[in-house]
N, C-alpha and C positions, 0 to 999 in steps of 0.2 A: 504494500500500500504506500509506504513512504517513498520507495523508488519510483513508483508510477506518478506520485504527486510531484516529485522532483523533476521527472521528465516532462510532465505537463507544464510546470512552471517554466522550465527551460525553453520549451517550444513557444510558449506565450511571450517570453522575453525576446526570443529571436524574431517572432512575428512583429512585435511592437517596434523593435529596432529597425526591421526592414521597412515598416510603414513610415517611421520617422525619417529614415534615409531617403525614401522615395519622395516624401513631401518636401524635404529639404532640397532635393535635386530639382523638383518642379519650381519651387520658389526661387532658387538660385538662377535657373534659366530665365524665369520671368524678369528678375531684377536685371540680369545681364542684357536682355533684349529690349527692355522698356526704359532703360536709363541710357539711351544712346547719345545724349548730349555730353557724356563723359567718354573718353577714349577707353579702349579695352585695357590698356596698361594701367590707367588710373584706377579702374575698377578692381584690377588684380591687386594693386598695391594697397588699396583701402581694405579689401577683403582679407588679405594676408596679414596686414598690420593688426587688424582686429583679432585674428587668430593668435598672433604672437602675444598680444596684450592679455587675452584670456588665459593662455598658457602660463604666463608669468604670474598672474593672479592665483591660478590653481597651485602653482609651485609654492608661492608664499603662504597660501592657506594650508597646504598639506604639511610643509616642513617648518612652519613658524617663521615669523618675520626675520629674526636674527640668523637662523640657519639658511633660510631662503636667500637672503641678501648675499651671504658668503658663497652660496652655490652659483650665483649669477656673475661672479667675478670671472674675468677671462681665463685665469689659471685653473679654475674649477669647472668652467662651463664645458670645456672640451676634454675633460679627463677621461681616459679610456677610449677615445676615438682612435680608430685605426684607418688605414686606407680603404678598407672594405666598408666601414661605417660612413666615411666621407663619400664614397661612391654611391652608397644607398641613398644618402641625402640628396646628392645631385640627381640621381635617377628619379626619386620621388618628386623633386622640384620640377624636373623636366616633364614628367608625367602630368603633374598638375597644370602646367602651362599648356601642354598639348590638349588636355581634357577641357580646359577653359576655352581654348581656341575652337575646339570642336563645338562646344555649346554655343559659341557666338554665331556659328554659321549653319549648324545642323540642329535637328530636333533632339530633345533629350532622350527620346526612345531609341533613336539611332545610336547615340552615345552609349546607352546601356547595353544594346546588342553588341556593340564593338567590345565593350568590357567583358561581357559574357563569353564572346568568342575568344578573346585573349586568355581568359581563365581556362577555357576548355583546351586551347592549344598548349598552354603551359602544362596542364595536367598530362596531355598526351606526350609531350616531349619529356616530362619528368618520368613517365612510365617507360618510355623507350630507352632513355639514356641514363637515368638515375635510379632505376629499379624501384620506382614508386609502386607500392601495393595499395591501391585504393580500397578503403573500407566502405561499408554501407553508409556510415555517417558522412564520409567524404563525398560519396556519390550523391547522397541526398542534398548536401550543401551545394553541390555543383548544379543540381537541377533547378 
């Protein structure tokens, strides 16, 4: 009974997260396309600046003011970063810019299909070259 309840709550949380993500994508597309008096780059700078500010507030809230301020110093901010971590940051930033550019000129649904296709191709390549053994949970998440 407890396991079933946990699974039910997990499914409900995943569905709620998916609904929130879908609504956020639709609102984001609407904002991008209906605020055309600002350039694409201005919109990206404003949107990402807000995300950075929210991240800093969350860091300060979770770690406390004094600890959070010391974590934001340059010598602590990039502690543990390797070349692979820097490459991941660059790839994610590039992916974000490309996705935003896609949303500027195509429909949100086409962008979602492109992301789904990319996830599927990544799974196929991982299966062929990296010996990925997809589980039922993995396949359910991909569907």
